C-alpha positions as CSV (number, residue, x, y, z in Angstrom):
1,M,75.0,81.0,88.6
2,R,75.1,79.1,91.9
3,A,76.5,80.5,95.1
4,F,80.1,79.7,96.3
5,T,80.2,76.9,98.9
6,P,82.9,75.8,101.4
7,E,83.5,72.7,99.3
8,D,84.5,74.9,96.3
9,L,87.6,76.0,98.3
10,F,89.2,72.6,97.5
11,A,88.9,73.3,93.8
12,L,90.8,76.6,94.0
13,I,94.5,76.9,93.0
14,W,96.9,79.7,94.0
15,L,99.7,80.7,91.7
16,G,102.8,82.0,93.4
17,D,106.4,82.9,92.4
18,C,107.3,82.6,88.7
19,N,110.5,82.5,86.8
20,L,111.1,82.9,83.0
21,S,113.5,80.5,81.3
22,P,116.6,82.1,79.7
23,D,115.3,81.7,76.2
24,G,111.9,83.1,77.2
25,H,109.9,80.1,76.0
26,R,108.9,78.6,79.4
27,V,107.8,79.8,82.8
28,A,108.5,77.9,86.0
29,L,105.6,78.5,88.4
30,T,104.6,77.6,92.0
31,V,101.1,76.1,92.2
32,T,99.4,75.6,95.5
33,R,96.3,73.5,96.3
34,L,94.4,72.5,99.4
35,D,94.7,68.8,100.4
36,K,91.4,68.0,102.0
37,E,92.4,64.7,103.4
38,A,95.6,65.9,104.9
39,D,94.2,69.2,106.0
40,R,97.1,71.2,104.6
41,Y,98.4,73.1,101.6
42,R,100.6,71.4,99.0
43,S,102.8,73.3,96.5
44,A,104.4,72.0,93.4
45,I,106.6,73.4,90.6
46,W,104.9,73.5,87.2
47,V,106.4,74.5,83.9
48,I,104.2,76.4,81.4
49,D,104.9,76.9,77.7
50,A,104.7,80.7,77.2
51,A,103.4,80.3,73.6
52,T,100.9,77.5,73.9
53,G,100.0,77.5,77.7
54,E,100.8,73.7,77.9
55,A,101.4,72.9,81.6
56,V,103.6,70.1,82.9
57,Q,104.0,69.3,86.6
58,F,107.7,69.1,87.5
59,T,107.7,68.2,91.2
60,A,105.5,65.9,93.1
61,G,104.5,68.5,95.7
62,A,104.3,66.1,98.6
63,G,104.8,69.2,100.8
64,R,105.8,72.6,99.6
65,D,108.0,73.1,96.6
66,F,108.4,76.8,95.7
67,A,110.8,79.6,94.5
68,P,111.8,78.1,91.2
69,R,114.9,79.6,89.5
70,W,116.2,78.6,86.0
71,S,120.0,78.2,85.6
72,P,121.5,80.6,83.1
73,D,122.1,77.8,80.6
74,G,118.5,76.7,80.9
75,K,119.4,73.1,81.8
76,R,118.3,73.0,85.5
77,I,115.8,74.5,87.9
78,A,116.7,75.2,91.5
79,F,113.9,75.6,94.1
80,L,113.1,75.2,97.8
81,S,111.4,72.1,99.1
82,E,109.7,71.2,102.3
83,R,108.6,67.6,102.8
84,P,106.4,66.2,105.6
85,G,108.2,64.4,108.4
86,D,111.9,64.3,107.4
87,Q,112.2,67.8,105.9
88,P,110.1,70.3,107.9
89,T,112.2,73.4,106.8
90,P,112.8,74.5,103.2
91,Q,115.9,73.0,101.7
92,L,117.6,73.8,98.4
93,A,116.8,71.3,95.6
94,V,117.5,71.1,91.9
95,I,115.8,69.3,89.0
96,S,116.7,68.9,85.3
97,A,114.8,71.2,83.0
98,S,113.8,68.1,81.0
99,G,112.1,66.6,84.1
100,G,112.9,63.6,86.3
101,E,113.8,63.2,90.0
102,S,114.8,66.3,92.0
103,R,117.9,66.3,94.2
104,V,118.0,67.9,97.7
105,L,121.3,69.7,98.3
106,T,121.1,71.0,101.8
107,S,120.1,70.0,105.3
108,L,120.3,73.3,107.2
109,G,118.6,73.5,110.6
110,Y,116.6,76.6,109.8
111,G,116.4,75.9,106.1
112,A,117.7,77.7,103.0
113,G,116.6,80.9,101.3
114,T,115.7,81.7,97.7
115,P,118.5,80.5,95.4
116,V,120.4,82.8,93.0
117,W,122.5,81.2,90.2
118,A,126.1,82.1,89.3
119,P,126.8,82.8,85.6
120,D,128.5,79.4,85.4
121,S,125.2,77.5,86.0
122,R,126.8,75.3,88.7
123,R,127.0,77.5,91.8
124,L,124.2,79.0,93.8
125,V,124.1,81.7,96.5
126,F,121.4,82.0,99.1
127,A,120.7,83.6,102.5
128,A,119.9,81.4,105.5
129,K,119.6,81.6,109.2
130,T,122.7,80.4,111.1
131,G,122.9,78.6,114.4
132,T,121.3,75.5,115.8
133,P,117.5,75.6,116.3
134,P,116.1,74.5,119.6
135,D,114.9,70.9,120.0
136,P,111.0,71.1,119.6
137,K,110.7,67.9,121.6
138,S,112.7,69.1,124.6
139,T,110.8,69.7,127.8
140,K,113.7,71.6,129.4
141,A,113.6,75.4,129.7
142,R,116.2,77.3,127.7
143,P,119.1,78.6,129.7
144,Y,119.3,82.2,130.9
145,R,120.0,84.7,128.1
146,R,121.1,88.3,128.2
147,I,119.8,90.2,125.2
148,E,121.3,93.6,124.6
149,D,119.9,94.3,121.1
150,L,116.6,96.2,120.7
151,K,115.9,94.4,117.5
152,S,115.9,90.8,118.7
153,R,112.4,89.4,118.0
154,I,110.0,89.3,115.0
155,N,106.4,88.4,115.0
156,G,105.9,85.0,113.4
157,E,109.6,84.1,113.8
158,G,110.3,84.7,117.5
159,W,113.8,85.4,118.8
160,Y,116.4,85.9,116.1
161,Y,119.3,87.7,117.8
162,D,121.3,84.4,117.9
163,C,120.4,83.1,114.5
164,R,121.3,85.8,112.0
165,R,120.9,85.3,108.3
166,H,124.1,85.1,106.3
167,L,125.1,84.1,102.7
168,F,126.1,80.7,101.6
169,V,127.5,79.4,98.3
170,I,127.2,75.9,97.1
171,D,128.7,74.1,94.1
172,I,126.0,71.6,93.0
173,D,128.3,69.7,90.7
174,A,130.8,69.0,93.4
175,A,131.3,65.3,94.4
176,T,129.6,66.1,97.7
177,P,127.8,69.5,97.5
178,S,128.1,71.4,100.7
179,P,127.1,75.1,101.4
180,A,130.0,77.3,102.4
181,Q,129.2,80.3,104.6
182,I,130.8,83.5,103.1
183,T,129.5,86.2,105.5
184,D,129.3,86.5,109.3
185,G,128.6,88.9,112.1
186,P,125.9,90.2,114.5
187,W,123.7,91.4,111.6
188,D,121.6,89.9,108.7
189,D,123.0,89.6,105.2
190,V,120.2,89.1,102.7
191,A,119.0,89.6,99.1
192,P,122.1,88.3,97.3
193,A,122.6,89.1,93.6
194,W,125.4,87.4,91.6
195,S,127.2,89.6,89.1
196,P,126.7,88.4,85.5
197,T,130.3,89.1,84.6
198,D,132.4,87.8,87.5
199,D,132.5,86.2,91.0
200,T,131.1,89.2,92.9
201,I,127.9,89.1,94.9
202,A,125.9,92.1,95.9
203,F,123.8,91.9,99.1
204,V,121.9,94.0,101.7
205,S,123.0,94.4,105.3
206,S,122.8,96.9,108.2
207,R,126.3,97.0,109.7
208,H,126.6,100.6,110.8
209,D,126.9,101.4,114.5
210,T,123.4,102.8,114.9
211,R,121.6,99.9,113.2
212,D,119.7,99.1,116.4
213,K,118.1,102.6,116.4
214,D,117.2,103.1,112.8
215,S,116.0,101.2,109.7
216,W,118.8,102.1,107.3
217,S,120.3,99.3,105.2
218,D,123.2,99.4,102.7
219,I,124.4,97.6,99.6
220,F,127.6,95.6,99.9
221,L,129.8,93.6,97.6
222,V,131.6,90.4,98.6
223,P,133.7,87.8,96.6
224,A,131.9,84.5,96.0
225,T,134.7,82.8,98.0
226,G,134.2,85.1,101.0
227,G,136.3,87.9,102.5
228,T,135.7,91.4,103.8
229,P,132.7,93.0,102.1
230,T,132.9,96.4,100.5
231,R,130.1,98.9,101.4
232,L,128.8,100.9,98.4
233,T,126.3,103.2,100.2
234,A,126.5,105.5,103.2
235,A,124.1,104.2,105.8
236,N,121.7,107.2,105.3
237,A,118.7,105.5,103.7
238,E,116.9,102.2,103.2
239,Y,118.4,100.4,100.2
240,E,117.3,96.9,99.3
241,M,116.8,94.3,96.5
242,P,119.9,94.9,94.3
243,S,119.9,93.7,90.7
244,W,122.8,93.8,88.3
245,S,122.7,95.3,84.8
246,P,123.6,93.0,82.0
247,D,127.2,94.4,81.7
248,G,127.8,94.3,85.5
249,S,128.5,98.0,85.8
250,T,125.3,99.2,87.5
251,L,122.9,98.0,90.2
252,A,119.2,98.8,90.1
253,L,117.7,98.7,93.6
254,L,114.8,99.9,95.7
255,G,115.4,102.8,98.0
256,R,113.9,105.5,100.1
257,K,115.4,108.2,102.3
258,T,112.7,108.3,105.0
259,V,111.3,105.0,106.1
260,V,108.0,106.3,107.4
261,G,105.5,108.0,105.1
262,T,107.5,107.8,101.8
263,N,107.5,105.4,98.9
264,G,110.3,103.1,98.0
265,T,111.3,103.6,94.3
266,I,113.8,102.3,91.8
267,H,117.3,103.8,92.1
268,L,120.5,103.2,90.2
269,L,123.9,102.7,91.8
270,S,127.4,102.5,90.2
271,R,129.4,99.4,90.9
272,A,132.0,101.7,92.2
273,G,129.7,102.9,95.0
274,G,128.3,106.4,95.9
275,T,124.8,107.7,96.3
276,P,122.0,105.9,94.5
277,T,120.0,108.2,92.3
278,P,116.2,107.7,91.5
279,I,115.8,106.3,88.0
280,D,112.7,108.6,87.6
281,P,112.6,111.4,90.2
282,T,109.0,112.3,89.1
283,F,107.6,108.8,89.8
284,D,106.3,108.6,93.4
285,R,104.6,105.2,93.7
286,Q,105.6,102.3,95.9
287,S,107.7,100.0,93.6
288,G,109.1,96.5,93.9
289,A,105.8,94.8,94.9
290,G,106.5,91.0,95.1
291,N,105.0,87.7,96.0
292,L,103.0,87.5,99.3
293,G,103.5,91.2,100.0
294,G,107.3,91.0,99.9
295,A,109.7,93.1,97.9
296,A,111.0,92.0,94.5
297,A,114.2,93.3,92.9
298,P,113.9,95.3,89.6
299,I,114.6,93.2,86.6
300,W,116.7,94.5,83.7
301,L,115.1,94.2,80.2
302,D,118.2,95.6,78.4
303,A,121.1,97.9,79.1
304,T,118.9,100.8,80.1
305,R,115.4,99.6,81.0
306,V,114.1,97.8,84.1
307,V,110.7,96.3,84.9
308,S,109.1,96.3,88.3
309,A,105.6,96.3,89.8
310,A,104.2,99.4,91.5
311,E,101.1,100.2,93.6
312,D,98.6,102.9,92.7
313,R,95.1,103.5,94.1
314,G,94.6,100.0,95.3
315,D,96.0,98.3,92.2
316,T,99.4,96.8,91.5
317,A,100.7,96.9,87.9
318,L,103.9,96.5,85.9
319,I,106.1,99.5,85.2
320,V,109.1,100.0,82.9
321,A,111.6,102.6,83.9
322,A,114.8,104.0,82.3
323,A,117.0,106.9,83.3
324,G,116.0,110.1,81.5
325,A,112.6,108.9,80.5
326,P,109.2,108.9,82.2
327,T,108.1,105.7,83.8
328,A,105.5,103.8,81.8
329,W,102.7,101.5,83.1
330,L,102.4,98.2,81.3
331,A,99.1,96.2,80.8
332,R,97.5,98.2,83.5
333,R,94.0,97.1,84.6
334,P,92.1,97.1,88.0
335,R,94.0,94.1,89.4
336,H,96.9,93.0,91.6
337,V,100.1,91.8,90.1
338,S,101.6,89.5,92.8
339,A,104.7,88.1,90.9
340,H,106.5,88.9,87.7
341,T,109.5,87.7,85.8
342,A,111.6,88.8,82.8
343,R,115.0,88.3,81.1
344,A,117.4,90.8,79.6
345,G,117.1,90.6,75.8
346,C,113.8,88.9,75.9
347,T,110.5,90.5,74.8
348,R,108.3,88.5,77.1
349,I,107.3,89.4,80.6
350,A,105.3,86.8,82.6
351,F,103.3,87.8,85.6
352,V,100.7,86.5,88.0
353,A,97.7,88.7,88.7
354,S,94.2,88.5,90.3
355,T,91.1,90.6,90.8
356,P,88.5,90.6,93.6
357,T,86.3,88.4,91.5
358,A,88.9,86.1,89.7
359,P,91.6,83.9,91.2
360,S,95.3,84.3,90.2
361,E,96.2,83.7,86.6
362,L,99.5,83.6,84.7
363,F,99.8,86.1,81.9
364,V,102.4,86.6,79.3
365,F,103.0,90.1,77.9
366,D,104.9,90.8,74.7
367,T,106.8,94.2,74.9
368,N,107.0,94.4,71.1
369,T,103.4,93.9,70.2
370,G,101.7,94.9,73.5
371,E,99.8,91.6,73.4
372,E,98.8,90.0,76.7
373,I,97.6,86.4,77.0
374,G,96.4,84.4,80.0
375,R,98.3,81.2,80.2
376,A,97.8,78.9,83.2
377,T,94.6,78.7,85.3
378,S,92.3,76.8,83.0
379,E,95.1,74.4,82.0
380,L,96.1,73.7,85.6
381,Q,92.5,73.2,86.7
382,S,92.1,70.5,84.1
383,H,94.8,68.4,85.8
């Protein structure tokens, strides 16, 4: 076996976010490669057959195409796209599930956030920064600003006090699709989740008076047409990443009472509001591990069980939790699960995992048989 060389870096591929089709037969996947000539990363959306591993590239990946999401009817895939030159920020795009040319739907100054489909398969909700970004070519200094919020700047982003994230809804089948802003205010509204039974959207926000002095966040509901949001929780903990049960009666979410020194675990919250309760009070491991170190919402497998990823002793593995039952580890090995996807009523769970000696690979796990099969890396490297 020869030693690894710098030139070998250009043969590596990185697997990112993944999303299982509604019928459980295909997985949309973000695939990133190094472009040696352009000295940059390029990402494209690929679709993998869950049974055979056959891989088809769906987007050209001239820049960065990522965050694929299947429509509930399985006919389209929404995703985010950055393109060199004319599209430097991620914009919302959609492509037919049978392939073809993608269609860019937005042109927002700061770009769009990860899309979430409505049950009707024609509308999407996403969070995005508002305001007008400064002209990068301007040589003039920005005017005097008086900043009165303690939380006003983030490493890697800069000042954000005047460009808060809010929710937008877009009808992609309209004659001229245009995103409509449905929330507003001097706070961020993020992590939208569309109810599977009606036009209600759950989201996360910190709107309480002491938000500048603590890290609490609450779960809110808002109609898809906008209006005054309804707060479901009591501004006494950090609640994030809501996910609707199949019947729309309950939200699974990540929560923790004390921000420092405690693990965020899966909680359940009634649609009517109240205090979220831990789905398994005896399970004390950081849950909700997502792509690139971010958090991922729990995913409902059926009316009672949810799947997530949890950290334990340096590893990250899948877990299945249900109220009144002990949390179970799935397909646990010494590795790091960086992304996962499932569907209510489907026996397949797809996930991306890597080890210190092996690059990321797409795996498909069958909850009925316990069988796990690697599905993507070798097929993708042959293209």
